[in-house]
NUDRENTI-116237 format. One line per 2 residues: for each residue x negated, y, z negated of N, C-alpha, C. Coordinates in nm, 3 decimals, always signed. Layout:
<sites>
X:Y:Z:X:Y:Z:X:Y:Z  ...
</sites>
This chain:
<sites>
-7.385:-15.263:+12.170:-7.378:-15.134:+12.105:-7.347:-15.026:+12.209  -7.261:-14.937:+12.169:-7.230:-14.828:+12.259:-7.317:-14.707:+12.225
-7.295:-14.598:+12.298:-7.379:-14.480:+12.284:-7.367:-14.418:+12.145  -7.245:-14.416:+12.090:-7.224:-14.356:+11.958:-7.296:-14.436:+11.850
-7.294:-14.569:+11.862:-7.365:-14.654:+11.765:-7.515:-14.626:+11.768  -7.570:-14.612:+11.887:-7.713:-14.583:+11.900:-7.747:-14.446:+11.842
-7.660:-14.350:+11.864:-7.683:-14.216:+11.810:-7.683:-14.217:+11.657  -7.588:-14.287:+11.598:-7.581:-14.296:+11.452:-7.699:-14.375:+11.397
-7.739:-14.479:+11.468:-7.853:-14.558:+11.423:-7.982:-14.475:+11.426  -8.000:-14.395:+11.532:-8.118:-14.308:+11.538:-8.117:-14.204:+11.427
-7.998:-14.148:+11.399:-7.988:-14.049:+11.292:-8.020:-14.113:+11.156  -7.974:-14.235:+11.135:-8.003:-14.305:+11.010:-8.152:-14.335:+10.998
-8.216:-14.371:+11.109:-8.360:-14.396:+11.107:-8.437:-14.269:+11.073  -8.397:-14.156:+11.132:-8.463:-14.029:+11.102:-8.443:-13.990:+10.956
-8.322:-14.009:+10.907:-8.294:-13.976:+10.768:-8.375:-14.065:+10.675  -8.392:-14.189:+10.710:-8.473:-14.281:+10.630:-8.620:-14.237:+10.631
-8.670:-14.191:+10.746:-8.808:-14.143:+10.753:-8.827:-14.020:+10.664  -8.732:-13.929:+10.668:-8.739:-13.810:+10.583:-8.736:-13.851:+10.436
-8.652:-13.949:+10.404:-8.644:-13.997:+10.266:-8.775:-14.060:+10.221  -8.838:-14.136:+10.308:-8.966:-14.198:+10.274:-9.075:-14.093:+10.252
-9.077:-13.989:+10.338:-9.176:-13.883:+10.320:-9.152:-13.806:+10.191  -9.025:-13.781:+10.161:-8.992:-13.708:+10.038:-9.028:-13.791:+9.915
-9.003:-13.919:+9.920:-9.035:-14.007:+9.807:-9.185:-14.017:+9.785  -9.260:-14.014:+9.893:-9.405:-14.026:+9.882:-9.468:-13.899:+9.826
-9.401:-13.784:+9.843:-9.461:-13.659:+9.797:-9.454:-13.642:+9.646  -9.360:-13.707:+9.580:-9.350:-13.700:+9.435:-9.272:-13.578:+9.389
-9.254:-13.567:+9.257:-9.184:-13.453:+9.198:-9.035:-13.456:+9.225  -8.979:-13.337:+9.244:-8.835:-13.325:+9.269:-8.801:-13.386:+9.404
-8.890:-13.377:+9.499:-8.865:-13.432:+9.631:-8.845:-13.584:+9.624  -8.907:-13.650:+9.529:-8.889:-13.795:+9.516:-8.746:-13.828:+9.474
-8.689:-13.744:+9.388:-8.550:-13.766:+9.348:-8.456:-13.745:+9.467  -8.484:-13.643:+9.545:-8.404:-13.617:+9.664:-8.423:-13.729:+9.765
-8.543:-13.783:+9.773:-8.571:-13.892:+9.866:-8.489:-14.016:+9.835  -8.468:-14.045:+9.707:-8.384:-14.160:+9.670:-8.241:-14.142:+9.719
-8.189:-14.021:+9.702:-8.052:-13.993:+9.747:-8.042:-13.999:+9.899  -8.144:-13.948:+9.968:-8.143:-13.953:+10.114:-8.150:-14.095:+10.166
-8.220:-14.182:+10.096:-8.226:-14.323:+10.137:-8.087:-14.386:+10.125  -8.015:-14.353:+10.019:-7.879:-14.403:+10.005:-7.789:-14.349:+10.116
-7.809:-14.221:+10.152:-7.729:-14.162:+10.258:-7.757:-14.228:+10.392  -7.881:-14.265:+10.416:-7.915:-14.332:+10.541:-7.847:-14.468:+10.550
-7.843:-14.539:+10.439:-7.776:-14.669:+10.438:-7.626:-14.652:+10.459  -7.569:-14.547:+10.399:-7.427:-14.521:+10.418:-7.396:-14.481:+10.562
-7.485:-14.404:+10.622:-7.465:-14.360:+10.760:-7.460:-14.479:+10.855  -7.539:-14.582:+10.828:-7.537:-14.701:+10.913:-7.401:-14.772:+10.908
-7.331:-14.759:+10.795:-7.199:-14.822:+10.783:-7.091:-14.744:+10.856  -7.124:-14.625:+10.907:-7.026:-14.542:+10.975:-7.031:-14.556:+11.127
-7.093:-14.660:+11.175:-7.096:-14.682:+11.319:-6.953:-14.705:+11.368  -6.916:-14.644:+11.480:-6.779:-14.660:+11.530:-6.740:-14.805:+11.557
-6.832:-14.886:+11.607:-6.798:-15.025:+11.635:-6.769:-15.102:+11.505  -6.841:-15.070:+11.397:-6.815:-15.135:+11.269:-6.683:-15.089:+11.209
-6.651:-14.961:+11.228:-6.523:-14.909:+11.177:-6.407:-14.978:+11.249  -6.419:-14.994:+11.380:-6.315:-15.061:+11.458:-6.303:-15.207:+11.414
-6.417:-15.273:+11.392:-6.413:-15.414:+11.350:-6.348:-15.427:+11.212  -6.377:-15.334:+11.121:-6.314:-15.340:+10.989:-6.165:-15.313:+10.999
-6.125:-15.223:+11.089:-5.982:-15.193:+11.105:-5.907:-15.312:+11.162  -5.972:-15.389:+11.247:-5.909:-15.508:+11.305:-5.919:-15.629:+11.214
-5.994:-15.617:+11.105:-6.008:-15.729:+11.012:-6.118:-15.826:+11.051  -6.206:-15.789:+11.140:-6.312:-15.878:+11.185:-6.441:-15.860:+11.107
-6.451:-15.757:+11.024:-6.570:-15.733:+10.944:-6.527:-15.716:+10.799  -6.615:-15.749:+10.704:-6.576:-15.737:+10.562:-6.552:-15.591:+10.524
-6.450:-15.568:+10.444:-6.418:-15.433:+10.398:-6.447:-15.416:+10.250  -6.477:-15.523:+10.180:-6.496:-15.516:+10.036:-6.642:-15.534:+9.997
-6.729:-15.455:+10.058:-6.870:-15.461:+10.021:-6.888:-15.403:+9.882  -6.977:-15.457:+9.801:-6.998:-15.400:+9.667:-7.054:-15.259:+9.676
-7.027:-15.181:+9.574:-7.072:-15.042:+9.572:-7.224:-15.036:+9.578  -7.274:-14.946:+9.660:-7.418:-14.928:+9.672:-7.486:-15.036:+9.754
-7.409:-15.113:+9.831:-7.471:-15.219:+9.908:-7.545:-15.165:+10.029  -7.509:-15.044:+10.074:-7.582:-14.983:+10.184:-7.541:-15.039:+10.318
-7.640:-15.072:+10.400:-7.615:-15.118:+10.535:-7.554:-15.257:+10.534  -7.479:-15.293:+10.640:-7.421:-15.426:+10.646:-7.525:-15.536:+10.655
-7.640:-15.506:+10.713:-7.747:-15.605:+10.718:-7.850:-15.569:+10.612  -7.898:-15.666:+10.536:-7.993:-15.633:+10.429:-8.125:-15.583:+10.486
-8.181:-15.483:+10.421:-8.309:-15.429:+10.463:-8.405:-15.435:+10.344  -8.531:-15.454:+10.374:-8.631:-15.461:+10.268:-8.665:-15.320:+10.222
-8.687:-15.300:+10.093:-8.723:-15.166:+10.046:-8.860:-15.126:+10.099  -8.876:-14.998:+10.127:-9.002:-14.952:+10.185:-9.108:-14.927:+10.079
-9.066:-14.915:+9.953:-9.160:-14.893:+9.844:-9.104:-14.955:+9.718  -9.189:-14.981:+9.619:-9.137:-15.039:+9.495:-9.052:-14.936:+9.421
-8.952:-14.982:+9.346:-8.867:-14.888:+9.274:-8.942:-14.815:+9.164  -8.902:-14.691:+9.139:-8.965:-14.613:+9.034:-8.921:-14.664:+8.899
-9.011:-14.659:+8.803:-8.972:-14.698:+8.668:-8.915:-14.575:+8.599  -8.807:-14.595:+8.527:-8.742:-14.485:+8.457:-8.772:-14.494:+8.309
-8.773:-14.379:+8.247:-8.797:-14.377:+8.103:-8.677:-14.436:+8.031  -8.702:-14.520:+7.931:-8.589:-14.576:+7.857:-8.523:-14.468:+7.771
-8.394:-14.484:+7.747:-8.323:-14.390:+7.663:-8.367:-14.407:+7.519  -8.373:-14.296:+7.450:-8.409:-14.301:+7.309:-8.285:-14.341:+7.230
-8.302:-14.434:+7.139:-8.191:-14.476:+7.054:-8.164:-14.367:+6.952  -8.039:-14.336:+6.934:-8.002:-14.237:+6.833:-8.033:-14.095:+6.876
-8.027:-14.065:+7.003:-8.055:-13.929:+7.048:-7.926:-13.847:+7.041  -7.908:-13.778:+6.928:-7.790:-13.695:+6.911:-7.697:-13.753:+6.806
-7.603:-13.671:+6.762:-7.509:-13.718:+6.659:-7.407:-13.815:+6.715  -7.348:-13.889:+6.625:-7.245:-13.985:+6.661:-7.123:-13.910:+6.715
-7.068:-13.951:+6.829:-6.953:-13.881:+6.885:-6.831:-13.883:+6.792  -6.815:-13.987:+6.713:-6.701:-13.992:+6.621:-6.713:-13.885:+6.513
-6.834:-13.854:+6.471:-6.854:-13.748:+6.372:-6.816:-13.614:+6.434  -6.852:-13.590:+6.559:-6.818:-13.466:+6.628:-6.666:-13.452:+6.638
-6.597:-13.559:+6.677:-6.451:-13.555:+6.691:-6.386:-13.530:+6.555  -6.435:-13.596:+6.451:-6.380:-13.577:+6.318:-6.401:-13.435:+6.268
-6.518:-13.378:+6.292:-6.545:-13.241:+6.249:-6.455:-13.143:+6.324  -6.433:-13.165:+6.452:-6.344:-13.078:+6.529:-6.201:-13.088:+6.479
-6.158:-13.206:+6.442:-6.023:-13.228:+6.390:-6.006:-13.153:+6.258  -6.102:-13.166:+6.169:-6.095:-13.098:+6.039:-6.099:-12.947:+6.058
-6.185:-12.899:+6.147:-6.193:-12.755:+6.173:-6.061:-12.703:+6.229  -5.997:-12.780:+6.313:-5.867:-12.739:+6.368:-5.761:-12.729:+6.262
-5.758:-12.824:+6.168:-5.660:-12.821:+6.060:-5.686:-12.700:+5.970  -5.811:-12.674:+5.934:-5.844:-12.560:+5.849:-5.805:-12.430:+5.919
-5.833:-12.417:+6.048:-5.797:-12.298:+6.123:-5.646:-12.278:+6.126  -5.571:-12.385:+6.146:-5.425:-12.376:+6.146:-5.373:-12.331:+6.010
-5.431:-12.381:+5.903:-5.388:-12.341:+5.768:-5.417:-12.194:+5.744  -5.534:-12.146:+5.786:-5.570:-12.006:+5.768:-5.475:-11.916:+5.847
-5.446:-11.952:+5.970:-5.355:-11.871:+6.052:-5.216:-11.870:+5.990  -5.170:-11.983:+5.942:-5.038:-11.991:+5.879:-5.036:-11.908:+5.752
-5.141:-11.914:+5.672:-5.147:-11.839:+5.547:-5.146:-11.689:+5.575  -5.221:-11.644:+5.677:-5.224:-11.501:+5.710:-5.090:-11.457:+5.770
-5.016:-11.546:+5.830:-4.886:-11.513:+5.885:-4.786:-11.479:+5.777  -4.801:-11.542:+5.660:-4.711:-11.514:+5.549:-4.743:-11.379:+5.483
-4.863:-11.327:+5.503:-4.901:-11.201:+5.443:-4.829:-11.084:+5.508  -4.791:-11.097:+5.635:-4.724:-10.990:+5.707:-4.596:-11.043:+5.771
-4.491:-11.067:+5.693:-4.367:-11.121:+5.754:-4.301:-11.017:+5.845  -4.232:-11.064:+5.948:-4.168:-10.973:+6.045:-4.023:-10.945:+6.011
-3.964:-11.005:+5.910:-3.822:-10.981:+5.885:-3.796:-10.883:+5.778
</sites>
C-alpha cells in the first residue's frame, strides 16, 4: 500500500466511526448514519492502487451495486426494521391518468367552443 491508499483507508475508517456513532444516537442521525456507512464503503473502493488495477484489468470492474468495499466486512450492528408499506395507500395511478385525460379533452372542447363565440374574421 502506498501513502495515498493509507490516507483513504484512514478517512474511510473515520467516516465509518462517525456513521456508527450517528446510527447509535437514533432519530434522524440514524438515517444519516446509514448513508455515511455506504459512503465509507464507497470511499474504500476509491483507493488509487485499486483504480490502477481496475484500469489494467487486474481487478474486477463489475461489482454489484451497493457491494461496498472490495473485501467483505461484517456489519457493526443489526439492520433496522422498516415499516411495511400499506396496501392500497392512495388512488390507482391509472384512474389518475384517465381523469387527467378526460379533463384535458373537456378543457380543449371548452376553449374551442369559446373561440367560436368571438371569431377574428
